[in-house]
C-alpha positions as a Markdown table, in Angstrom:
| # | Residue | x | y | z |
|---|---|---|---|---|
| 1 | Met | 109.9 | 59.5 | 127.6 |
| 2 | Lys | 110.7 | 61.9 | 130.5 |
| 3 | Val | 108.1 | 64.4 | 131.6 |
| 4 | Leu | 108.5 | 67.1 | 134.3 |
| 5 | Ala | 105.3 | 67.6 | 136.3 |
| 6 | Val | 104.7 | 70.6 | 138.7 |
| 7 | Asp | 101.7 | 70.7 | 141.0 |
| 8 | Asp | 101.4 | 71.9 | 144.6 |
| 9 | Glu | 99.2 | 68.8 | 145.4 |
| 10 | Pro | 101.4 | 65.8 | 146.2 |
| 11 | Thr | 98.5 | 63.4 | 145.7 |
| 12 | Asp | 98.0 | 64.6 | 142.1 |
| 13 | Leu | 101.7 | 64.2 | 141.4 |
| 14 | Ala | 101.7 | 60.6 | 142.7 |
| 15 | Leu | 98.6 | 59.9 | 140.6 |
| 16 | Tyr | 100.2 | 61.2 | 137.4 |
| 17 | Lys | 103.4 | 59.3 | 138.1 |
| 18 | Ala | 101.5 | 56.0 | 138.6 |
| 19 | Leu | 99.1 | 56.4 | 135.8 |
| 20 | Leu | 101.5 | 57.7 | 133.2 |
| 21 | Ser | 104.0 | 54.9 | 133.9 |
| 22 | Asn | 101.5 | 52.6 | 132.3 |
| 23 | Tyr | 102.3 | 54.4 | 129.0 |
| 24 | Asp | 106.1 | 54.2 | 129.4 |
| 25 | Ile | 106.2 | 57.8 | 130.5 |
| 26 | Gln | 108.6 | 58.7 | 133.4 |
| 27 | Val | 107.4 | 61.6 | 135.5 |
| 28 | Glu | 109.8 | 63.8 | 137.4 |
| 29 | Pro | 107.5 | 65.4 | 140.0 |
| 30 | Phe | 107.9 | 68.8 | 141.7 |
| 31 | Leu | 105.8 | 70.6 | 144.3 |
| 32 | Asn | 106.9 | 74.0 | 143.2 |
| 33 | Val | 108.2 | 76.0 | 140.2 |
| 34 | Ile | 111.5 | 76.9 | 141.8 |
| 35 | Glu | 112.6 | 73.3 | 142.3 |
| 36 | Ala | 111.4 | 72.4 | 138.8 |
| 37 | Leu | 113.4 | 75.3 | 137.2 |
| 38 | Asp | 116.5 | 74.2 | 139.2 |
| 39 | Phe | 116.1 | 70.6 | 137.9 |
| 40 | Leu | 115.9 | 71.9 | 134.3 |
| 41 | Lys | 119.3 | 73.7 | 134.7 |
| 42 | Ser | 121.0 | 70.3 | 134.3 |
| 43 | Asn | 118.3 | 68.0 | 133.0 |
| 44 | Lys | 116.4 | 67.7 | 129.8 |
| 45 | Val | 112.8 | 66.5 | 129.5 |
| 46 | Asp | 110.6 | 65.7 | 126.6 |
| 47 | Ala | 107.6 | 67.7 | 127.9 |
| 48 | Val | 106.3 | 69.7 | 130.8 |
| 49 | Ile | 103.0 | 69.3 | 132.7 |
| 50 | Ser | 101.9 | 72.1 | 135.1 |
| 51 | Asp | 99.0 | 73.0 | 137.2 |
| 52 | Met | 97.8 | 76.5 | 136.5 |
| 53 | Asn | 96.8 | 77.5 | 140.0 |
| 54 | Met | 99.7 | 77.2 | 142.4 |
| 55 | Pro | 101.0 | 79.5 | 145.2 |
| 56 | Phe | 103.8 | 82.0 | 144.4 |
| 57 | Tyr | 104.1 | 81.0 | 140.7 |
| 58 | Ser | 101.2 | 80.2 | 138.5 |
| 59 | Gly | 101.4 | 77.8 | 135.6 |
| 60 | Ile | 101.6 | 80.8 | 133.2 |
| 61 | Asp | 104.4 | 82.3 | 135.2 |
| 62 | Phe | 106.3 | 79.0 | 135.0 |
| 63 | Phe | 105.7 | 78.9 | 131.3 |
| 64 | Leu | 106.9 | 82.4 | 130.7 |
| 65 | Glu | 110.0 | 81.7 | 132.8 |
| 66 | Leu | 110.7 | 78.6 | 130.6 |
| 67 | Lys | 110.3 | 80.7 | 127.5 |
| 68 | Asn | 112.6 | 83.4 | 128.8 |
| 69 | Lys | 115.3 | 80.8 | 129.5 |
| 70 | Gln | 114.8 | 79.2 | 126.1 |
| 71 | Ile | 113.6 | 75.9 | 127.7 |
| 72 | Leu | 111.1 | 75.0 | 125.1 |
| 73 | Pro | 109.8 | 71.4 | 125.4 |
| 74 | Pro | 106.1 | 70.9 | 124.6 |
| 75 | Ile | 104.1 | 72.4 | 127.5 |
| 76 | Phe | 100.7 | 71.2 | 128.8 |
| 77 | Ile | 98.9 | 73.2 | 131.5 |
| 78 | Tyr | 95.7 | 72.1 | 133.2 |
| 79 | Val | 93.1 | 74.5 | 134.5 |
| 80 | Thr | 90.2 | 74.6 | 136.9 |
| 81 | Gly | 87.6 | 77.2 | 137.8 |
| 82 | His | 88.3 | 80.8 | 136.9 |
| 83 | Trp | 91.4 | 80.0 | 135.0 |
| 84 | Glu | 89.3 | 78.5 | 132.2 |
| 85 | Ala | 88.7 | 82.1 | 130.9 |
| 86 | Arg | 92.4 | 82.3 | 130.1 |
| 87 | Tyr | 92.4 | 79.1 | 127.9 |
| 88 | Lys | 92.8 | 81.0 | 124.6 |
| 89 | His | 95.3 | 83.4 | 126.1 |
| 90 | Leu | 97.5 | 80.4 | 127.1 |
| 91 | Leu | 97.4 | 79.0 | 123.7 |
| 92 | Tyr | 98.2 | 82.4 | 122.1 |
| 93 | Lys | 101.2 | 82.7 | 124.4 |
| 94 | Gly | 102.5 | 79.4 | 123.2 |
| 95 | Val | 101.3 | 76.7 | 125.6 |
| 96 | Asp | 100.9 | 73.5 | 123.5 |
| 97 | Gln | 97.9 | 72.1 | 125.2 |
| 98 | Val | 95.4 | 73.2 | 127.9 |
| 99 | Phe | 93.3 | 70.6 | 129.7 |
| 100 | His | 90.4 | 71.2 | 132.1 |
| 101 | Lys | 90.4 | 69.3 | 135.4 |
| 102 | Pro | 89.3 | 66.6 | 135.7 |
| 103 | Phe | 90.9 | 65.1 | 132.6 |
| 104 | Ser | 91.6 | 61.6 | 131.4 |
| 105 | His | 95.1 | 60.2 | 131.9 |
| 106 | Leu | 94.6 | 58.6 | 128.4 |
| 107 | Asp | 94.2 | 62.1 | 126.9 |
| 108 | Val | 97.4 | 63.3 | 128.7 |
| 109 | Ala | 99.3 | 60.2 | 127.6 |
| 110 | Thr | 98.2 | 60.6 | 124.0 |
| 111 | Phe | 99.2 | 64.3 | 124.0 |
| 112 | Leu | 102.6 | 63.5 | 125.4 |
| 113 | Gln | 103.2 | 60.6 | 123.0 |
| 114 | Glu | 102.3 | 62.9 | 120.1 |
| 115 | Thr | 104.9 | 65.4 | 121.2 |
| 116 | Arg | 107.8 | 63.0 | 121.0 |
| 117 | Ser | 108.7 | 64.3 | 117.5 |
| 118 | Gln | 108.6 | 67.9 | 118.5 |
| 119 | Lys | 111.6 | 70.1 | 119.2 |
| 120 | Arg | 113.3 | 69.7 | 122.6 |
| 121 | Tyr | 115.1 | 72.5 | 124.3 |
| 122 | Gly | 118.8 | 72.6 | 123.9 |
| 123 | Ser | 118.6 | 70.6 | 120.6 |
């Protein structure tokens, strides 16, 4: 399974990549939304993981851009602090899952594995 991960914290991306590899999940890490969108122009993924609070583009901005471009893999956004108030709004907009930091890598792996049968973009 291939997952795109976007977070402005390199340490978090390295941690996700290492922990999720234990579940046979390959993580394509990106520090910003622009690079992630560029990658998705020519690559397919099974799911997307994104931080909510990032500079320039938030996780919701990223999600809306994916939706506008008809790139619709299952999307998981994680939130902290004041973003938690937008939890229901994210789900209403179509985000598949919202987790609150800190979260368990087992919870993330379980969510990702459950999405394997869901529609991938471009299919």
